All heavy atoms as TSV, in Angstrom:
chain	resi	resn	atom	element	x	y	z
A	1	MET	N	N	0.853	-1.174	0.000
A	1	MET	CA	C	0.000	0.000	0.000
A	1	MET	C	C	0.894	1.230	0.000
A	1	MET	O	O	1.909	1.266	0.676
A	1	MET	CB	C	-0.911	0.001	1.213
A	1	MET	CG	C	-1.771	1.224	1.313
A	1	MET	SD	S	-2.799	1.191	2.776
A	1	MET	CE	C	-4.318	1.680	2.080
A	2	LYS	N	N	0.489	2.224	-0.765
A	2	LYS	CA	C	1.242	3.478	-0.850
A	2	LYS	C	C	0.234	4.623	-0.790
A	2	LYS	O	O	-0.773	4.604	-1.496
A	2	LYS	CB	C	2.013	3.491	-2.163
A	2	LYS	CG	C	2.757	4.754	-2.449
A	2	LYS	CD	C	3.576	4.550	-3.716
A	2	LYS	CE	C	3.487	5.734	-4.611
A	2	LYS	NZ	N	4.215	5.545	-5.867
A	3	ILE	N	N	0.519	5.611	0.072
A	3	ILE	CA	C	-0.342	6.785	0.188
A	3	ILE	C	C	0.525	8.021	-0.028
A	3	ILE	O	O	1.557	8.186	0.620
A	3	ILE	CB	C	-1.018	6.860	1.572
A	3	ILE	CG1	C	-1.887	5.627	1.802
A	3	ILE	CG2	C	-1.841	8.136	1.694
A	3	ILE	CD1	C	-2.458	5.530	3.195
A	4	VAL	N	N	0.091	8.890	-0.964
A	4	VAL	CA	C	0.834	10.109	-1.268
A	4	VAL	C	C	-0.152	11.275	-1.271
A	4	VAL	O	O	-1.234	11.179	-1.834
A	4	VAL	CB	C	1.510	10.017	-2.658
A	4	VAL	CG1	C	2.276	11.291	-2.963
A	4	VAL	CG2	C	2.419	8.815	-2.746
A	5	TYR	N	N	0.252	12.373	-0.617
A	5	TYR	CA	C	-0.556	13.592	-0.635
A	5	TYR	C	C	0.219	14.665	-1.370
A	5	TYR	O	O	1.359	14.981	-1.023
A	5	TYR	CB	C	-0.886	14.053	0.781
A	5	TYR	CG	C	-1.653	15.359	0.799
A	5	TYR	CD1	C	-2.947	15.416	0.302
A	5	TYR	CD2	C	-1.078	16.522	1.285
A	5	TYR	CE1	C	-3.658	16.612	0.289
A	5	TYR	CE2	C	-1.783	17.714	1.291
A	5	TYR	CZ	C	-3.071	17.748	0.797
A	5	TYR	OH	O	-3.774	18.921	0.783
A	6	TYR	N	N	-0.375	15.227	-2.418
A	6	TYR	CA	C	0.232	16.305	-3.194
A	6	TYR	C	C	-0.339	17.624	-2.699
A	6	TYR	O	O	-1.446	18.016	-3.069
A	6	TYR	CB	C	-0.056	16.107	-4.692
A	6	TYR	CG	C	0.505	14.803	-5.227
A	6	TYR	CD1	C	-0.292	13.667	-5.346
A	6	TYR	CD2	C	1.837	14.705	-5.596
A	6	TYR	CE1	C	0.221	12.470	-5.828
A	6	TYR	CE2	C	2.364	13.514	-6.077
A	6	TYR	CZ	C	1.548	12.402	-6.189
A	6	TYR	OH	O	2.059	11.224	-6.666
A	7	GLU	N	N	0.429	18.277	-1.816
A	7	GLU	CA	C	-0.051	19.473	-1.121
A	7	GLU	C	C	-0.404	20.615	-2.071
A	7	GLU	O	O	-1.423	21.280	-1.885
A	7	GLU	CB	C	1.007	19.932	-0.122
A	7	GLU	CG	C	0.532	21.032	0.785
A	7	GLU	CD	C	1.525	21.340	1.892
A	7	GLU	OE1	O	2.515	20.622	2.035
A	7	GLU	OE2	O	1.278	22.315	2.611
A	8	GLU	N	N	0.415	20.858	-3.079
A	8	GLU	CA	C	0.167	21.984	-3.990
A	8	GLU	C	C	-1.159	21.859	-4.729
A	8	GLU	O	O	-1.816	22.847	-5.017
A	8	GLU	CB	C	1.296	22.098	-5.015
A	8	GLU	CG	C	2.588	22.590	-4.425
A	8	GLU	CD	C	3.683	22.727	-5.463
A	8	GLU	OE1	O	3.380	22.741	-6.674
A	8	GLU	OE2	O	4.845	22.831	-5.057
A	9	ASP	N	N	-1.558	20.619	-5.027
A	9	ASP	CA	C	-2.796	20.388	-5.776
A	9	ASP	C	C	-3.936	19.876	-4.904
A	9	ASP	O	O	-5.054	19.711	-5.392
A	9	ASP	CB	C	-2.541	19.377	-6.899
A	9	ASP	CG	C	-1.493	19.873	-7.878
A	9	ASP	OD1	O	-1.544	21.059	-8.243
A	9	ASP	OD2	O	-0.617	19.075	-8.262
A	10	ASP	N	N	-3.660	19.608	-3.618
A	10	ASP	CA	C	-4.636	19.058	-2.678
A	10	ASP	C	C	-5.244	17.752	-3.207
A	10	ASP	O	O	-6.448	17.570	-3.261
A	10	ASP	CB	C	-5.737	20.081	-2.360
A	10	ASP	CG	C	-6.562	19.689	-1.137
A	10	ASP	OD1	O	-6.138	18.803	-0.369
A	10	ASP	OD2	O	-7.657	20.270	-0.960
A	11	ILE	N	N	-4.339	16.847	-3.618
A	11	ILE	CA	C	-4.760	15.550	-4.153
A	11	ILE	C	C	-4.192	14.444	-3.266
A	11	ILE	O	O	-2.998	14.430	-2.956
A	11	ILE	CB	C	-4.265	15.350	-5.599
A	11	ILE	CG1	C	-4.916	16.384	-6.517
A	11	ILE	CG2	C	-4.552	13.930	-6.076
A	11	ILE	CD1	C	-4.371	16.372	-7.934
A	12	LEU	N	N	-5.048	13.519	-2.887
A	12	LEU	CA	C	-4.640	12.352	-2.112
A	12	LEU	C	C	-4.711	11.134	-3.023
A	12	LEU	O	O	-5.748	10.866	-3.639
A	12	LEU	CB	C	-5.572	12.163	-0.913
A	12	LEU	CG	C	-5.272	10.979	0.009
A	12	LEU	CD1	C	-3.902	11.139	0.667
A	12	LEU	CD2	C	-6.356	10.860	1.065
A	13	PHE	N	N	-3.597	10.409	-3.120
A	13	PHE	CA	C	-3.518	9.226	-3.975
A	13	PHE	C	C	-3.194	8.025	-3.098
A	13	PHE	O	O	-2.230	8.052	-2.339
A	13	PHE	CB	C	-2.430	9.404	-5.035
A	13	PHE	CG	C	-2.184	8.174	-5.857
A	13	PHE	CD1	C	-3.064	7.815	-6.858
A	13	PHE	CD2	C	-1.082	7.373	-5.613
A	13	PHE	CE1	C	-2.843	6.675	-7.617
A	13	PHE	CE2	C	-0.854	6.238	-6.365
A	13	PHE	CZ	C	-1.737	5.889	-7.373
A	14	MET	N	N	-4.013	6.988	-3.200
A	14	MET	CA	C	-3.788	5.762	-2.436
A	14	MET	C	C	-3.707	4.582	-3.391
A	14	MET	O	O	-4.660	4.298	-4.109
A	14	MET	CB	C	-4.926	5.540	-1.445
A	14	MET	CG	C	-5.012	6.614	-0.390
A	14	MET	SD	S	-6.431	6.443	0.684
A	14	MET	CE	C	-7.718	7.105	-0.366
A	15	GLU	N	N	-2.560	3.938	-3.391
A	15	GLU	CA	C	-2.383	2.733	-4.202
A	15	GLU	C	C	-2.578	1.539	-3.279
A	15	GLU	O	O	-1.813	1.341	-2.335
A	15	GLU	CB	C	-0.990	2.706	-4.819
A	15	GLU	CG	C	-0.756	1.493	-5.687
A	15	GLU	CD	C	0.645	1.458	-6.236
A	15	GLU	OE1	O	1.585	1.290	-5.428
A	15	GLU	OE2	O	0.790	1.623	-7.448
A	16	LEU	N	N	-3.612	0.766	-3.537
A	16	LEU	CA	C	-3.947	-0.364	-2.680
A	16	LEU	C	C	-3.345	-1.666	-3.183
A	16	LEU	O	O	-3.076	-2.565	-2.393
A	16	LEU	CB	C	-5.464	-0.498	-2.581
A	16	LEU	CG	C	-6.182	0.773	-2.110
A	16	LEU	CD1	C	-7.675	0.604	-2.213
A	16	LEU	CD2	C	-5.778	1.125	-0.704
A	17	ALA	N	N	-3.173	-1.787	-4.489
A	17	ALA	CA	C	-2.623	-3.005	-5.070
A	17	ALA	C	C	-1.890	-2.664	-6.349
A	17	ALA	O	O	-2.291	-1.775	-7.093
A	17	ALA	CB	C	-3.743	-3.999	-5.362
A	18	LYS	N	N	-0.803	-3.364	-6.578
A	18	LYS	CA	C	-0.056	-3.198	-7.826
A	18	LYS	C	C	-0.835	-3.877	-8.948
A	18	LYS	O	O	-1.580	-4.812	-8.725
A	18	LYS	CB	C	1.321	-3.846	-7.713
A	18	LYS	CG	C	2.193	-3.219	-6.660
A	18	LYS	CD	C	2.908	-2.040	-7.214
A	18	LYS	CE	C	3.905	-1.532	-6.171
A	18	LYS	NZ	N	4.273	-0.183	-6.403
A	19	GLY	N	N	-0.643	-3.420	-10.129
A	19	GLY	CA	C	-1.288	-4.044	-11.270
A	19	GLY	C	C	-1.804	-3.006	-12.239
A	19	GLY	O	O	-1.986	-1.837	-11.893
A	20	GLU	N	N	-2.048	-3.448	-13.438
A	20	GLU	CA	C	-2.555	-2.560	-14.474
A	20	GLU	C	C	-3.996	-2.159	-14.184
A	20	GLU	O	O	-4.830	-2.997	-13.851
A	20	GLU	CB	C	-2.493	-3.272	-15.828
A	20	GLU	CG	C	-3.009	-2.439	-16.969
A	20	GLU	CD	C	-3.028	-3.197	-18.284
A	20	GLU	OE1	O	-2.538	-4.340	-18.342
A	20	GLU	OE2	O	-3.549	-2.635	-19.257
A	21	ILE	N	N	-4.278	-0.870	-14.296
A	21	ILE	CA	C	-5.638	-0.378	-14.113
A	21	ILE	C	C	-6.412	-0.693	-15.387
A	21	ILE	O	O	-6.047	-0.248	-16.468
A	21	ILE	CB	C	-5.655	1.141	-13.815
A	21	ILE	CG1	C	-4.857	1.442	-12.543
A	21	ILE	CG2	C	-7.091	1.653	-13.700
A	21	ILE	CD1	C	-5.344	0.757	-11.287
A	22	VAL	N	N	-7.478	-1.475	-15.239
A	22	VAL	CA	C	-8.260	-1.891	-16.404
A	22	VAL	C	C	-9.566	-1.119	-16.539
A	22	VAL	O	O	-10.194	-1.120	-17.590
A	22	VAL	CB	C	-8.547	-3.415	-16.362
A	22	VAL	CG1	C	-7.252	-4.199	-16.473
A	22	VAL	CG2	C	-9.316	-3.810	-15.115
A	23	ARG	N	N	-9.979	-0.445	-15.450
A	23	ARG	CA	C	-11.218	0.336	-15.494
A	23	ARG	C	C	-11.145	1.456	-14.465
A	23	ARG	O	O	-10.678	1.265	-13.353
A	23	ARG	CB	C	-12.410	-0.580	-15.175
A	23	ARG	CG	C	-13.754	0.118	-15.378
A	23	ARG	CD	C	-14.923	-0.814	-15.098
A	23	ARG	NE	N	-15.356	-0.572	-13.733
A	23	ARG	CZ	C	-15.692	-1.516	-12.865
A	23	ARG	NH1	N	-15.646	-2.772	-13.195
A	23	ARG	NH2	N	-16.081	-1.210	-11.657
A	24	ASP	N	N	-11.598	2.634	-14.856
A	24	ASP	CA	C	-11.704	3.785	-13.949
A	24	ASP	C	C	-13.171	4.111	-13.741
A	24	ASP	O	O	-13.968	4.032	-14.679
A	24	ASP	CB	C	-11.012	5.016	-14.539
A	24	ASP	CG	C	-9.524	5.020	-14.315
A	24	ASP	OD1	O	-9.097	4.663	-13.205
A	24	ASP	OD2	O	-8.790	5.384	-15.247
A	25	GLU	N	N	-13.494	4.492	-12.520
A	25	GLU	CA	C	-14.876	4.847	-12.207
A	25	GLU	C	C	-14.873	6.061	-11.286
A	25	GLU	O	O	-14.128	6.101	-10.315
A	25	GLU	CB	C	-15.542	3.660	-11.500
A	25	GLU	CG	C	-16.990	3.855	-11.177
A	25	GLU	CD	C	-17.565	2.599	-10.537
A	25	GLU	OE1	O	-17.560	1.547	-11.169
A	25	GLU	OE2	O	-18.018	2.712	-9.366
A	26	SER	N	N	-15.690	7.047	-11.598
A	26	SER	CA	C	-15.836	8.211	-10.725
A	26	SER	C	C	-16.979	7.952	-9.764
A	26	SER	O	O	-18.116	7.749	-10.180
A	26	SER	CB	C	-16.124	9.468	-11.549
A	26	SER	OG	O	-14.994	9.823	-12.290
A	27	SER	N	N	-16.648	7.959	-8.492
A	27	SER	CA	C	-17.656	7.740	-7.462
A	27	SER	C	C	-18.422	9.031	-7.179
A	27	SER	O	O	-19.583	9.011	-6.815
A	27	SER	CB	C	-16.950	7.198	-6.226
A	27	SER	OG	O	-17.503	7.600	-5.057
A	28	SER	N	N	-17.734	10.158	-7.319
A	28	SER	CA	C	-18.323	11.490	-7.216
A	28	SER	C	C	-17.395	12.427	-7.986
A	28	SER	O	O	-16.412	11.989	-8.563
A	28	SER	CB	C	-18.478	11.920	-5.752
A	28	SER	OG	O	-17.221	12.018	-5.128
A	29	TRP	N	N	-17.666	13.717	-7.970
A	29	TRP	CA	C	-16.871	14.635	-8.784
A	29	TRP	C	C	-15.404	14.641	-8.380
A	29	TRP	O	O	-14.530	14.909	-9.184
A	29	TRP	CB	C	-17.443	16.049	-8.728
A	29	TRP	CG	C	-17.196	16.737	-7.419
A	29	TRP	CD1	C	-18.013	16.755	-6.335
A	29	TRP	CD2	C	-16.038	17.482	-7.056
A	29	TRP	NE1	N	-17.427	17.456	-5.314
A	29	TRP	CE2	C	-16.209	17.921	-5.734
A	29	TRP	CE3	C	-14.868	17.821	-7.717
A	29	TRP	CZ2	C	-15.263	18.672	-5.064
A	29	TRP	CZ3	C	-13.920	18.578	-7.034
A	29	TRP	CH2	C	-14.134	19.001	-5.724
A	30	ASN	N	N	-15.085	14.307	-7.122
A	30	ASN	CA	C	-13.698	14.397	-6.675
A	30	ASN	C	C	-13.065	13.061	-6.281
A	30	ASN	O	O	-11.946	13.030	-5.812
A	30	ASN	CB	C	-13.575	15.382	-5.512
A	30	ASN	CG	C	-14.255	14.896	-4.253
A	30	ASN	OD1	O	-15.249	14.180	-4.299
A	30	ASN	ND2	N	-13.723	15.284	-3.113
A	31	VAL	N	N	-13.769	11.954	-6.469
A	31	VAL	CA	C	-13.227	10.647	-6.109
A	31	VAL	C	C	-13.222	9.735	-7.333
A	31	VAL	O	O	-14.257	9.505	-7.948
A	31	VAL	CB	C	-14.050	9.984	-4.971
A	31	VAL	CG1	C	-13.500	8.608	-4.650
A	31	VAL	CG2	C	-14.057	10.861	-3.732
A	32	ASN	N	N	-12.023	9.250	-7.659
A	32	ASN	CA	C	-11.868	8.336	-8.789
A	32	ASN	C	C	-11.283	7.024	-8.278
A	32	ASN	O	O	-10.319	7.024	-7.509
A	32	ASN	CB	C	-10.946	8.946	-9.846
A	32	ASN	CG	C	-10.943	8.139	-11.113
A	32	ASN	OD1	O	-11.955	8.040	-11.777
A	32	ASN	ND2	N	-9.810	7.563	-11.451
A	33	ILE	N	N	-11.856	5.908	-8.714
A	33	ILE	CA	C	-11.401	4.584	-8.304
A	33	ILE	C	C	-10.886	3.854	-9.523
A	33	ILE	O	O	-11.583	3.762	-10.540
A	33	ILE	CB	C	-12.545	3.781	-7.652
A	33	ILE	CG1	C	-13.086	4.547	-6.446
A	33	ILE	CG2	C	-12.070	2.394	-7.246
A	33	ILE	CD1	C	-14.342	3.964	-5.847
A	34	GLY	N	N	-9.669	3.355	-9.427
A	34	GLY	CA	C	-9.065	2.574	-10.507
A	34	GLY	C	C	-9.083	1.104	-10.129
A	34	GLY	O	O	-8.609	0.719	-9.063
A	35	TYR	N	N	-9.628	0.290	-11.013
A	35	TYR	CA	C	-9.751	-1.148	-10.755
A	35	TYR	C	C	-8.707	-1.927	-11.554
A	35	TYR	O	O	-8.476	-1.646	-12.715
A	35	TYR	CB	C	-11.138	-1.647	-11.160
A	35	TYR	CG	C	-12.248	-1.126	-10.285
A	35	TYR	CD1	C	-12.899	0.051	-10.606
A	35	TYR	CD2	C	-12.624	-1.803	-9.135
A	35	TYR	CE1	C	-13.925	0.540	-9.807
A	35	TYR	CE2	C	-13.646	-1.327	-8.334
A	35	TYR	CZ	C	-14.289	-0.155	-8.672
A	35	TYR	OH	O	-15.300	0.331	-7.875
A	36	THR	N	N	-8.109	-2.923	-10.917
A	36	THR	CA	C	-7.271	-3.893	-11.598
A	36	THR	C	C	-8.153	-5.101	-11.907
A	36	THR	O	O	-9.338	-5.112	-11.548
A	36	THR	CB	C	-6.092	-4.341	-10.712
A	36	THR	OG1	O	-6.598	-5.063	-9.597
A	36	THR	CG2	C	-5.255	-3.163	-10.240
A	37	ALA	N	N	-7.591	-6.121	-12.509
A	37	ALA	CA	C	-8.351	-7.339	-12.795
A	37	ALA	C	C	-8.793	-8.036	-11.506
A	37	ALA	O	O	-9.780	-8.772	-11.494
A	37	ALA	CB	C	-7.514	-8.285	-13.638
A	38	ASP	N	N	-8.094	-7.752	-10.381
A	38	ASP	CA	C	-8.394	-8.413	-9.107
A	38	ASP	C	C	-9.232	-7.586	-8.135
A	38	ASP	O	O	-9.579	-8.062	-7.066
A	38	ASP	CB	C	-7.087	-8.804	-8.410
A	38	ASP	CG	C	-6.288	-9.799	-9.225
A	38	ASP	OD1	O	-6.894	-10.707	-9.818
A	38	ASP	OD2	O	-5.053	-9.654	-9.268
A	39	GLY	N	N	-9.531	-6.332	-8.482
A	39	GLY	CA	C	-10.312	-5.477	-7.579
A	39	GLY	C	C	-9.789	-4.049	-7.591
A	39	GLY	O	O	-9.173	-3.608	-8.554
A	40	ILE	N	N	-9.999	-3.339	-6.491
A	40	ILE	CA	C	-9.585	-1.933	-6.414
A	40	ILE	C	C	-8.067	-1.844	-6.360
A	40	ILE	O	O	-7.432	-2.459	-5.503
A	40	ILE	CB	C	-10.204	-1.231	-5.191
A	40	ILE	CG1	C	-11.717	-1.196	-5.321
A	40	ILE	CG2	C	-9.655	0.196	-5.061
A	40	ILE	CD1	C	-12.418	-0.603	-4.121
A	41	GLY	N	N	-7.496	-1.067	-7.273
A	41	GLY	CA	C	-6.053	-0.875	-7.319
A	41	GLY	C	C	-5.622	0.460	-6.756
A	41	GLY	O	O	-4.604	0.562	-6.088
A	42	GLU	N	N	-6.426	1.513	-6.997
A	42	GLU	CA	C	-6.050	2.840	-6.513
A	42	GLU	C	C	-7.276	3.731	-6.347
A	42	GLU	O	O	-8.304	3.518	-6.992
A	42	GLU	CB	C	-5.046	3.498	-7.460
A	42	GLU	CG	C	-5.564	3.714	-8.867
A	42	GLU	CD	C	-4.493	4.195	-9.831
A	42	GLU	OE1	O	-3.345	3.718	-9.746
A	42	GLU	OE2	O	-4.814	5.049	-10.665
A	43	ILE	N	N	-7.118	4.713	-5.466
A	43	ILE	CA	C	-8.156	5.710	-5.237
A	43	ILE	C	C	-7.487	7.077	-5.268
A	43	ILE	O	O	-6.462	7.286	-4.615
A	43	ILE	CB	C	-8.850	5.503	-3.873
A	43	ILE	CG1	C	-9.511	4.125	-3.814
A	43	ILE	CG2	C	-9.880	6.606	-3.620
A	43	ILE	CD1	C	-10.047	3.758	-2.445
A	44	THR	N	N	-8.067	8.006	-6.030
A	44	THR	CA	C	-7.567	9.375	-6.110
A	44	THR	C	C	-8.676	10.310	-5.636
A	44	THR	O	O	-9.806	10.215	-6.107
A	44	THR	CB	C	-7.161	9.735	-7.552
A	44	THR	OG1	O	-6.199	8.779	-8.009
A	44	THR	CG2	C	-6.578	11.130	-7.628
A	45	ILE	N	N	-8.323	11.195	-4.704
A	45	ILE	CA	C	-9.303	12.147	-4.161
A	45	ILE	C	C	-8.811	13.562	-4.414
A	45	ILE	O	O	-7.735	13.949	-3.932
A	45	ILE	CB	C	-9.533	11.915	-2.659
A	45	ILE	CG1	C	-9.980	10.477	-2.413
A	45	ILE	CG2	C	-10.552	12.920	-2.108
A	45	ILE	CD1	C	-10.089	10.091	-0.959
A	46	LEU	N	N	-9.580	14.333	-5.176
A	46	LEU	CA	C	-9.278	15.737	-5.431
A	46	LEU	C	C	-9.833	16.584	-4.292
A	46	LEU	O	O	-10.838	16.222	-3.676
A	46	LEU	CB	C	-9.904	16.174	-6.758
A	46	LEU	CG	C	-9.568	15.333	-7.980
A	46	LEU	CD1	C	-10.338	15.845	-9.186
A	46	LEU	CD2	C	-8.081	15.314	-8.250
A	47	ASP	N	N	-9.210	17.716	-4.038
A	47	ASP	CA	C	-9.614	18.601	-2.928
A	47	ASP	C	C	-9.726	17.822	-1.622
A	47	ASP	O	O	-10.681	17.978	-0.858
A	47	ASP	CB	C	-10.932	19.309	-3.240
A	47	ASP	CG	C	-10.794	20.394	-4.282
A	47	ASP	OD1	O	-9.652	20.809	-4.566
A	47	ASP	OD2	O	-11.819	20.829	-4.821
A	48	ALA	N	N	-8.736	16.992	-1.351
A	48	ALA	CA	C	-8.773	16.093	-0.195
A	48	ALA	C	C	-8.836	16.844	1.140
A	48	ALA	O	O	-9.670	16.528	1.991
A	48	ALA	CB	C	-7.565	15.164	-0.212
A	49	GLN	N	N	-7.977	17.817	1.332
A	49	GLN	CA	C	-7.987	18.566	2.591
A	49	GLN	C	C	-9.216	19.460	2.670
A	49	GLN	O	O	-9.869	19.543	3.713
A	49	GLN	CB	C	-6.711	19.388	2.736
A	49	GLN	CG	C	-6.548	19.991	4.109
A	49	GLN	CD	C	-5.187	20.626	4.285
A	49	GLN	OE1	O	-4.666	21.263	3.361
A	49	GLN	NE2	N	-4.600	20.449	5.449
A	50	LYS	N	N	-9.547	20.098	1.577
A	50	LYS	CA	C	-10.703	21.001	1.532
A	50	LYS	C	C	-11.996	20.263	1.868
A	50	LYS	O	O	-12.882	20.808	2.520
A	50	LYS	CB	C	-10.791	21.640	0.147
A	50	LYS	CG	C	-11.856	22.686	0.005
A	50	LYS	CD	C	-11.804	23.305	-1.384
A	50	LYS	CE	C	-12.871	24.350	-1.547
A	50	LYS	NZ	N	-12.841	24.932	-2.900
A	51	SER	N	N	-12.104	18.999	1.428
A	51	SER	CA	C	-13.321	18.231	1.687
A	51	SER	C	C	-13.266	17.461	3.012
A	51	SER	O	O	-14.209	16.759	3.352
A	51	SER	CB	C	-13.599	17.266	0.528
A	51	SER	OG	O	-12.557	16.323	0.404
A	52	GLY	N	N	-12.147	17.581	3.757
A	52	GLY	CA	C	-12.057	16.969	5.080
A	52	GLY	C	C	-11.553	15.533	5.099
A	52	GLY	O	O	-11.587	14.885	6.137
A	53	VAL	N	N	-11.060	15.042	3.982
A	53	VAL	CA	C	-10.561	13.669	3.918
A	53	VAL	C	C	-9.112	13.568	4.377
A	53	VAL	O	O	-8.683	12.544	4.890
A	53	VAL	CB	C	-10.694	13.119	2.478
A	53	VAL	CG1	C	-10.117	11.738	2.342
A	53	VAL	CG2	C	-12.142	13.138	2.045
A	54	TYR	N	N	-8.352	14.616	4.209
A	54	TYR	CA	C	-6.951	14.633	4.606
A	54	TYR	C	C	-6.734	15.709	5.651
A	54	TYR	O	O	-7.303	16.785	5.513
A	54	TYR	CB	C	-6.052	14.906	3.391
A	54	TYR	CG	C	-4.587	14.801	3.703
A	54	TYR	CD1	C	-3.967	13.567	3.735
A	54	TYR	CD2	C	-3.839	15.932	4.001
A	54	TYR	CE1	C	-2.620	13.461	4.039
A	54	TYR	CE2	C	-2.500	15.828	4.309
A	54	TYR	CZ	C	-1.892	14.601	4.324
A	54	TYR	OH	O	-0.570	14.500	4.635
A	55	PRO	N	N	-5.993	15.508	6.710
A	55	PRO	CA	C	-5.126	14.375	6.988
A	55	PRO	C	C	-5.923	13.128	7.371
A	55	PRO	O	O	-6.996	13.215	7.962
A	55	PRO	CB	C	-4.244	14.839	8.140
A	55	PRO	CG	C	-4.996	15.936	8.796
A	55	PRO	CD	C	-5.865	16.545	7.733
A	56	LEU	N	N	-5.353	11.992	7.022
A	56	LEU	CA	C	-5.990	10.708	7.304
A	56	LEU	C	C	-5.917	10.379	8.783
A	56	LEU	O	O	-4.959	10.725	9.456
A	56	LEU	CB	C	-5.274	9.580	6.546
A	56	LEU	CG	C	-5.351	9.607	5.042
A	56	LEU	CD1	C	-4.440	8.519	4.485
A	56	LEU	CD2	C	-6.761	9.374	4.579
A	57	GLN	N	N	-6.910	9.704	9.264
A	57	GLN	CA	C	-6.864	9.154	10.613
A	57	GLN	C	C	-7.043	7.654	10.450
A	57	GLN	O	O	-8.099	7.181	10.036
A	57	GLN	CB	C	-7.974	9.733	11.486
A	57	GLN	CG	C	-7.898	9.217	12.901
A	57	GLN	CD	C	-8.876	9.930	13.809
A	57	GLN	OE1	O	-9.606	10.817	13.392
A	57	GLN	NE2	N	-8.913	9.525	15.047
A	58	ILE	N	N	-5.985	6.934	10.726
A	58	ILE	CA	C	-5.992	5.482	10.518
A	58	ILE	C	C	-5.938	4.792	11.860
A	58	ILE	O	O	-5.102	5.103	12.709
A	58	ILE	CB	C	-4.795	5.059	9.647
A	58	ILE	CG1	C	-4.871	5.764	8.289
A	58	ILE	CG2	C	-4.752	3.550	9.486
A	58	ILE	CD1	C	-3.675	5.548	7.414
A	59	GLU	N	N	-6.823	3.849	12.054
A	59	GLU	CA	C	-6.843	3.057	13.276
A	59	GLU	C	C	-6.358	1.653	12.964
A	59	GLU	O	O	-6.734	1.061	11.963
A	59	GLU	CB	C	-8.248	2.975	13.855
A	59	GLU	CG	C	-8.773	4.316	14.316
A	59	GLU	CD	C	-10.164	4.199	14.907
A	59	GLU	OE1	O	-10.535	3.103	15.348
A	59	GLU	OE2	O	-10.863	5.206	14.921
A	60	ARG	N	N	-5.523	1.125	13.815
A	60	ARG	CA	C	-5.035	-0.228	13.640
A	60	ARG	C	C	-5.865	-1.143	14.538
A	60	ARG	O	O	-5.990	-0.898	15.732
A	60	ARG	CB	C	-3.565	-0.317	14.000
A	60	ARG	CG	C	-3.017	-1.722	13.890
A	60	ARG	CD	C	-1.555	-1.720	14.063
A	60	ARG	NE	N	-0.984	-1.139	12.852
A	60	ARG	CZ	C	0.240	-1.316	12.474
A	60	ARG	NH1	N	1.060	-2.007	13.203
A	60	ARG	NH2	N	0.676	-0.776	11.355
A	61	VAL	N	N	-6.438	-2.150	13.944
A	61	VAL	CA	C	-7.252	-3.109	14.699
A	61	VAL	C	C	-6.545	-4.438	14.682
A	61	VAL	O	O	-6.201	-4.975	13.619
A	61	VAL	CB	C	-8.660	-3.256	14.061
A	61	VAL	CG1	C	-9.481	-4.282	14.818
A	61	VAL	CG2	C	-9.366	-1.915	14.022
A	62	LEU	N	N	-6.290	-4.973	15.866
A	62	LEU	CA	C	-5.643	-6.271	15.959
A	62	LEU	C	C	-6.649	-7.377	15.696
A	62	LEU	O	O	-7.774	-7.340	16.194
A	62	LEU	CB	C	-5.020	-6.463	17.346
A	62	LEU	CG	C	-3.968	-5.404	17.738
A	62	LEU	CD1	C	-3.508	-5.619	19.162
A	62	LEU	CD2	C	-2.797	-5.450	16.777
A	63	ALA	N	N	-6.255	-8.359	14.928
A	63	ALA	CA	C	-7.162	-9.442	14.528
A	63	ALA	C	C	-7.713	-10.190	15.733
A	63	ALA	O	O	-8.906	-10.519	15.769
A	63	ALA	CB	C	-6.441	-10.405	13.598
A	64	ASP	N	N	-6.907	-10.454	16.748
A	64	ASP	CA	C	-7.404	-11.208	17.891
A	64	ASP	C	C	-8.157	-10.350	18.902
A	64	ASP	O	O	-8.746	-10.858	19.830
A	64	ASP	CB	C	-6.269	-11.977	18.571
A	64	ASP	CG	C	-5.041	-11.138	18.862
A	64	ASP	OD1	O	-4.875	-10.091	18.213
A	64	ASP	OD2	O	-4.259	-11.532	19.729
A	65	ALA	N	N	-8.194	-9.036	18.690
A	65	ALA	CA	C	-8.949	-8.152	19.584
A	65	ALA	C	C	-10.387	-7.975	19.101
A	65	ALA	O	O	-11.247	-7.547	19.848
A	65	ALA	CB	C	-8.269	-6.794	19.676
A	66	ALA	N	N	-10.643	-8.324	17.861
A	66	ALA	CA	C	-11.983	-8.113	17.279
A	66	ALA	C	C	-12.921	-9.259	17.596
A	66	ALA	O	O	-12.638	-10.306	17.972
A	66	ALA	CB	C	-11.863	-7.958	15.778
């Protein structure tokens, strides 16, 4: 997994899986999802900070605690 924030453009890019993007889908005007043959490969969010998505808040959940 790779997460990159481009501050000058306010774009958040998350690469979830390596692989060729075979289909792109816009979930809304500022969210684009790129699919590989195996599922979601990447997510790009425009105006990430402006829309309240960035900075990210990530919680780690332990498998045996759930």
